[in-house]
C-alpha positions in Angstrom: 121.0 133.7 70.4 124.2 131.7 70.2 124.5 129.5 73.4 121.6 131.5 74.8 124.2 134.0 76.3 124.0 137.8 76.5 127.3 139.7 76.6 128.0 143.1 78.1 129.9 144.0 74.9 130.2 142.5 71.4 133.1 143.7 69.3 132.7 143.3 65.5 136.1 142.9 64.0 139.4 141.6 65.3 141.9 144.1 63.8 144.1 146.2 66.1 141.1 148.3 67.3 138.9 145.4 68.0 141.6 143.3 69.8 142.7 146.3 71.9 139.1 147.0 72.9 138.6 143.4 73.9 141.8 143.5 76.0 140.7 146.6 77.9 137.1 145.3 78.2 138.2 142.1 79.8 140.6 144.0 82.1 137.6 145.9 83.2 135.8 142.7 84.0 133.3 142.9 81.2 132.0 139.8 79.4 133.2 140.2 75.9 132.8 138.4 72.5 134.8 139.3 69.4 133.3 138.4 66.0 135.6 138.1 63.0 134.9 136.8 59.6 138.5 136.3 58.6 141.8 136.2 60.6 142.7 138.1 63.7 144.6 141.2 62.8 142.6 142.2 59.7 144.6 144.4 57.3 147.4 144.4 59.9 147.9 140.6 59.4 148.6 141.0 55.7 150.4 144.3 56.0 153.9 142.9 55.6 156.7 144.4 57.7 155.7 147.1 60.2 158.4 149.6 61.2 156.4 152.5 62.7 154.7 150.7 65.6 156.1 151.9 69.0 158.2 149.4 70.9 159.6 147.5 68.0 162.7 149.4 66.9 163.7 146.6 64.5 160.2 146.3 63.1 157.8 143.4 63.3 155.7 141.5 60.8 152.0 142.3 60.6 151.2 138.6 61.2 153.3 138.4 64.3 151.9 141.6 65.8 148.4 140.3 65.1 149.2 137.0 66.8 150.6 138.7 69.8 147.5 140.9 70.3 145.2 137.8 69.7 147.2 135.7 72.2 146.9 138.5 74.8 143.2 138.9 74.4 142.6 135.1 74.6 144.8 134.9 77.7 142.5 137.4 79.4 139.4 135.3 78.6 138.0 137.1 75.5 135.7 134.8 73.6 135.9 134.6 69.8 133.7 133.4 67.1 134.4 133.3 63.3 131.4 134.2 61.3 129.9 136.9 59.1 127.8 139.7 60.6 124.7 140.4 58.4 122.9 143.0 60.5 122.6 144.9 63.8 119.2 145.3 65.6 118.5 147.8 68.4 116.0 146.8 71.0 116.2 149.7 73.5 119.0 148.6 75.9 119.7 145.4 74.0 121.7 145.1 70.8 121.2 142.1 68.6 124.0 141.1 66.2 122.7 138.9 63.5 125.3 136.5 62.1 125.5 133.4 59.8 125.6 131.4 63.1 122.6 133.0 64.7 121.7 136.1 66.6 123.8 137.2 69.6 122.8 139.8 72.1 124.8 142.4 74.1 124.2 145.6 76.0 126.8 147.4 73.9 128.5 146.9 70.5 131.8 148.2 69.2 132.1 148.3 65.4 135.7 147.8 64.5 135.4 146.3 61.0 138.0 148.5 59.4 138.2 149.4 55.7 139.2 147.7 52.5 141.4 149.4 49.9 139.9 149.5 46.4 142.1 147.4 44.1 143.2 148.3 40.6 142.4 144.7 39.5 145.4 144.4 37.2 147.8 141.5 36.8 150.5 141.4 39.4 148.8 143.6 42.0 147.7 140.8 44.4 150.8 138.7 43.9 153.2 141.6 44.7 151.4 143.0 47.8 154.2 143.2 50.3 156.7 143.0 47.5 156.5 146.7 46.4 152.7 147.1 46.1 151.3 149.1 48.9 148.2 151.1 49.8 149.8 153.1 52.6 152.8 155.4 52.0 153.2 156.3 55.7 153.3 152.6 56.5 155.7 151.5 53.8 157.4 154.6 52.4 160.6 154.1 54.4 161.3 150.9 52.5 161.8 152.9 49.3 164.4 155.4 50.3 166.4 156.6 47.2 164.3 154.4 45.0 161.8 155.1 42.2 158.1 154.8 43.0 154.8 155.4 41.4 151.6 156.7 43.0 148.4 155.8 41.2 145.5 158.1 41.8 144.7 161.8 41.7 142.8 162.7 44.9 144.0 164.2 48.2 145.3 160.9 49.5 147.3 160.2 46.4 148.9 163.6 46.3 149.6 163.7 50.0 151.3 160.4 49.8 153.3 161.5 46.8 154.5 164.5 48.8 155.4 162.3 51.7 157.2 159.8 49.4 159.0 162.7 47.7 161.0 163.2 50.9 162.2 159.6 50.8 162.3 158.3 47.3 164.6 159.5 44.5 161.7 159.9 42.0 157.9 159.8 42.4 155.6 159.4 39.4 151.9 160.3 39.9 149.9 158.3 37.4 146.4 159.6 36.8 143.8 158.6 34.2 142.8 162.2 33.6 144.6 165.4 32.6 144.1 167.2 36.0 144.2 166.1 39.6 141.2 166.0 41.9 143.2 167.0 45.0 142.8 170.4 46.6 144.7 173.2 44.9 147.2 173.7 47.7 148.3 170.0 47.5 148.5 170.2 43.7 150.7 173.3 43.8 153.1 171.7 46.3 153.3 168.6 44.1 153.9 170.6 40.9 156.7 172.5 42.6 158.5 169.4 43.9 161.5 168.7 41.8 161.3 164.9 42.1 157.5 164.5 41.6 156.5 163.9 38.0 153.0 163.8 36.5 152.0 161.1 34.1 148.6 162.3 32.7 145.8 160.5 30.9 147.4 157.1 31.8 146.3 153.9 33.5 148.3 151.0 34.8 147.5 147.8 32.9 149.9 145.5 34.8 152.5 145.4 37.6 155.5 143.3 36.8 158.3 141.7 38.7 159.4 138.3 40.1 159.4 138.7 43.9 159.6 142.5 43.9 158.0 145.2 41.7 160.2 145.9 38.8 158.0 147.9 36.4 154.6 149.1 35.4 152.9 148.5 32.1 151.0 151.7 31.2 148.5 152.9 28.6 147.8 156.4 27.6 144.0 156.7 27.3 144.1 159.5 24.8 146.7 158.3 22.4 146.4 154.6 22.9 150.2 154.4 23.3 151.6 151.8 25.6 154.7 152.3 27.7 156.7 150.9 30.6 157.9 152.6 33.7 160.7 151.1 35.8 159.9 151.5 39.6 160.5 149.6 42.8 157.3 150.5 44.5 153.7 151.2 43.6 151.3 153.0 45.9 147.7 152.6 45.0 145.1 155.3 45.9 141.9 154.6 44.0 139.6 154.7 47.1 139.0 153.2 50.5 135.7 151.6 51.4 134.7 151.2 55.1 133.3 147.7 55.9 129.8 148.8 57.1 127.4 147.1 54.7 125.7 145.2 57.5 124.7 148.5 59.2 122.2 149.3 56.5 121.9 153.0 57.3 121.6 152.5 61.0 124.4 155.0 62.0 125.2 158.5 60.9 128.1 158.7 58.4 130.6 161.3 57.4 130.6 162.8 53.9 133.3 160.2 53.0 131.2 157.3 54.2 132.9 156.6 57.5 131.0 156.1 60.8 130.5 159.5 62.4 131.9 159.2 66.0 134.0 161.5 68.2 137.2 160.7 70.0 135.0 159.0 72.7 133.9 156.6 69.8 130.2 157.2 70.5 128.0 157.0 67.5 124.6 158.4 66.7 123.0 155.3 68.3 123.4 155.0 72.1 125.3 151.8 73.0 127.0 151.5 69.6 130.6 152.6 69.3 133.0 152.9 66.4 136.8 152.2 66.6 139.6 152.1 64.2 139.7 152.8 60.5 135.9 152.6 60.2 135.6 155.8 62.2 136.0 159.1 60.3 139.4 160.6 61.3 142.5 162.0 59.7 145.0 159.1 60.2 144.3 155.5 59.4 147.1 153.8 61.3 147.6 150.8 63.5 148.6 153.1 66.4 145.4 155.2 66.0 143.3 152.1 65.8 144.8 150.8 69.1 144.0 154.2 70.7 140.4 154.0 69.5 140.1 150.5 70.9 141.2 151.7 74.3 138.8 154.7 74.1 135.9 152.5 73.0 136.3 150.0 75.9 136.3 153.0 78.3 133.2 154.4 76.7 131.4 151.1 76.9 132.1 151.0 80.7 130.6 154.5 81.1 127.6 153.5 78.9 126.9 150.4 81.0 126.9 152.5 84.2 124.5 155.0 82.6 122.0 152.3 81.6 122.2 150.6 85.0 121.3 153.9 86.6 118.4 154.4 84.3 115.1 152.7 85.3 
């Protein structure tokens, strides 16, 4: 056990959900440790410019919002450690978080590890993130009013995003490697009826090009072998989202989509383990919903600690 200390709550992940949970936990007087393998803020830190977070009418950078949340947590006395979590053990009322720096014990654990967007893995993708490459239309769509954008993917998330972007952008191109979409029929029909949404079938993106901003896509038709180019200012990639839960190794019940199954109270199938933020199965994966989850999780931990104190 690190420093031979047991915490009332350990929070795994320092994204908006984890940082908010730590703030509320400390305000409640709980001893609290946040474990993060990367930088505070998670996906929010690298999210570019954020315009839809309440209280910032002019917008705020993801890195600055992350720093502000981190500073607030530290000012309240939240402890942090940077390391990788490899497993979670349950010993009745004690939870053991196994890390590269040793095992750490707590009465409760909040899993707030977020998700990672699956990448296309094509040239230009990583370099142009924040310069026209995005994985979230509701986060970044407003930057592309009256511009041409592409949506890569054919599932529900891709088509829903194309419909959303269709209200903002001048033209939206759905690029799909097959000749039919995987999205539910109702979404497909809405997309087909939209005058500024265009389908590009049997096609994959081979490169995203541009200097500092996206300028065009290099495409390849998988059936004909014919290459082509498409001039766009934005590329929204929807080829899958993967929750960061490898370390749980089947410990918690999951949804059909692979997220941790937990209600609005963030309680999971294991007493004393809570799930907050994008890792929890829910309709909207947004900073503001992650913050709400963090608040709920801290409150649920308080209730749980009172429950186990009352139990012999």
